[in-house]
C-alpha positions in Angstrom: -36.7 15.8 -15.9 -33.8 14.5 -17.9 -31.7 17.5 -16.9 -32.4 16.8 -13.2 -31.6 13.1 -13.6 -28.3 14.0 -15.4 -27.3 16.3 -12.5 -28.0 13.5 -9.9 -25.9 11.0 -11.9 -23.2 13.3 -13.2 -21.9 14.3 -9.8 -21.3 10.8 -8.4 -20.0 9.7 -11.8 -17.5 12.5 -12.0 -16.4 11.8 -8.5 -15.9 8.1 -9.2 -14.0 8.8 -12.4 -11.7 11.2 -10.6 -10.9 8.6 -7.9 -10.3 6.0 -10.7 -7.9 8.3 -12.5 -6.2 9.3 -9.2 -5.8 5.6 -8.3 -4.0 5.0 -11.7 -1.7 7.9 -10.9 -1.0 6.6 -7.4 -0.2 3.1 -8.7 2.1 4.5 -11.4 3.7 6.8 -8.9 4.4 4.0 -6.4 5.7 1.7 -9.1 7.9 4.3 -10.7 9.2 5.5 -7.4 10.6 2.0 -6.6 12.3 1.9 -10.0 13.7 5.4 -9.8 14.9 4.7 -6.2 16.8 1.7 -7.5 18.4 3.9 -10.2 19.4 6.5 -7.6 20.9 3.8 -5.4 23.0 2.5 -8.4 24.2 6.1 -8.9 25.0 6.5 -5.2 26.9 3.2 -4.9 28.5 3.4 -8.4 27.0 0.0 -9.3 27.6 0.1 -13.1 25.6 -3.2 -13.8 22.5 -1.9 -11.9 23.0 1.5 -13.5 23.1 0.1 -17.1 20.0 -2.0 -16.3 18.1 1.1 -15.4 18.9 3.3 -18.4 18.1 3.4 -22.1 21.5 4.6 -23.4 20.3 5.2 -27.0 17.4 7.4 -25.7 19.8 9.3 -23.4 22.3 9.9 -26.2 19.5 11.2 -28.4 18.2 13.5 -25.6 21.6 14.9 -24.8 22.5 15.3 -28.5 19.3 17.3 -29.1 19.9 19.5 -26.0 23.5 20.3 -27.0 22.5 21.0 -30.6 19.8 23.4 -29.3 22.3 25.1 -27.0 24.7 25.5 -30.0 22.0 27.0 -32.2 21.1 29.4 -29.4 24.7 30.5 -29.5 24.9 30.7 -33.3 27.0 27.5 -33.5 26.0 24.5 -35.7 28.0 21.4 -35.2 27.4 18.9 -38.0 26.2 15.5 -36.6 26.3 16.8 -33.1 28.3 15.3 -30.2 29.9 11.9 -30.6 28.6 8.8 -28.8 32.0 8.7 -27.0 31.5 12.3 -25.7 27.9 11.6 -24.7 28.7 8.4 -22.9 31.1 10.3 -20.7 28.0 12.1 -19.4 26.0 8.9 -18.9 27.9 7.3 -16.0 27.0 7.0 -12.3 29.7 9.5 -11.5 27.9 12.2 -13.6 25.0 12.3 -11.2 25.0 13.8 -7.7 22.3 12.8 -5.2 22.3 15.4 -2.4 20.2 16.5 0.6 18.1 19.5 -0.6 18.7 21.7 2.5 22.4 21.2 2.9 23.7 20.2 -0.5 25.6 17.3 1.2 25.8 14.0 -0.7 23.3 11.5 0.7 25.0 8.6 2.6 22.1 6.2 2.2 19.8 5.1 -0.6 16.8 7.3 -1.1 13.5 5.7 -0.2 10.6 5.3 -2.7 8.7 7.8 -0.5 11.4 10.4 -1.0 11.5 9.8 -4.7 7.7 9.9 -5.0 7.6 13.5 -3.5 9.8 14.7 -6.4 7.9 12.8 -9.1 5.6 14.1 -11.8 3.4 11.4 -13.4 2.9 12.3 -17.1 1.1 9.1 -17.9 1.3 5.3 -17.1 4.6 5.0 -19.0 6.3 8.3 -18.3 7.4 10.1 -15.1 10.0 12.7 -14.3 11.8 13.9 -11.3 12.0 17.6 -10.3 14.0 19.2 -7.6 12.1 20.7 -4.6 10.4 23.9 -5.6 11.2 23.5 -9.3 8.9 22.5 -12.1 11.4 21.5 -14.8 12.2 17.8 -15.1 15.7 16.9 -14.1 15.4 13.2 -15.1 12.8 11.5 -17.2 11.9 7.8 -17.0 9.9 5.6 -19.3 8.5 2.2 -18.5 9.6 -0.4 -21.0 9.2 -4.2 -20.6 8.0 -3.6 -17.0 11.2 -1.8 -16.1 11.5 2.0 -15.4 14.5 3.3 -17.4 16.1 6.7 -17.5 15.4 8.1 -21.0 16.1 11.8 -20.5 18.3 14.1 -18.4 19.5 17.7 -18.1 22.6 18.2 -20.1 24.2 20.4 -17.4 24.9 20.0 -13.6 23.1 16.8 -12.9 22.1 17.3 -9.2 19.2 15.5 -7.7 18.0 17.0 -4.5 16.2 14.8 -2.0 14.0 16.0 0.8 14.5 14.3 4.2 12.6 11.1 4.7 9.4 11.7 6.7 9.9 11.0 10.4 8.4 7.7 11.6 5.7 8.0 14.2 7.0 7.4 17.7 10.5 8.6 16.8 
């Protein structure tokens, strides 16, 4: 009797929970996609003020320093203290990023839409998302939500290229 009742309740309960969790992911995805699209537009236009507002420079320095140290260790090289802040800061500029069209490799002439960004996004939790390139699983850029702002906190140390898929065609076009 109890087992039958559990079966009747557990199915709808699990379905409701999955919709609730999916809803959280959708809300996070939509919110993050807007913030990431603003970051990518700052990269595209070279807007340093908007760029700085959308990054966590100390987190990026730490992330890059760790990647470079690991690369050195993998090549039997140990650099005491790692790369300098000056060297790392040269990697953390709008010019260091390239936003291109995935099929052609051409630099995009217009700001990416939140919908284009959302397609490339992996939601890790409510505070962390990352962008991947089409067909890839590795994160190219990582973002963390702090003080209600999505900020870049991690990036690949080499060839920073973000590939956007074309925007979906609007109905009636």
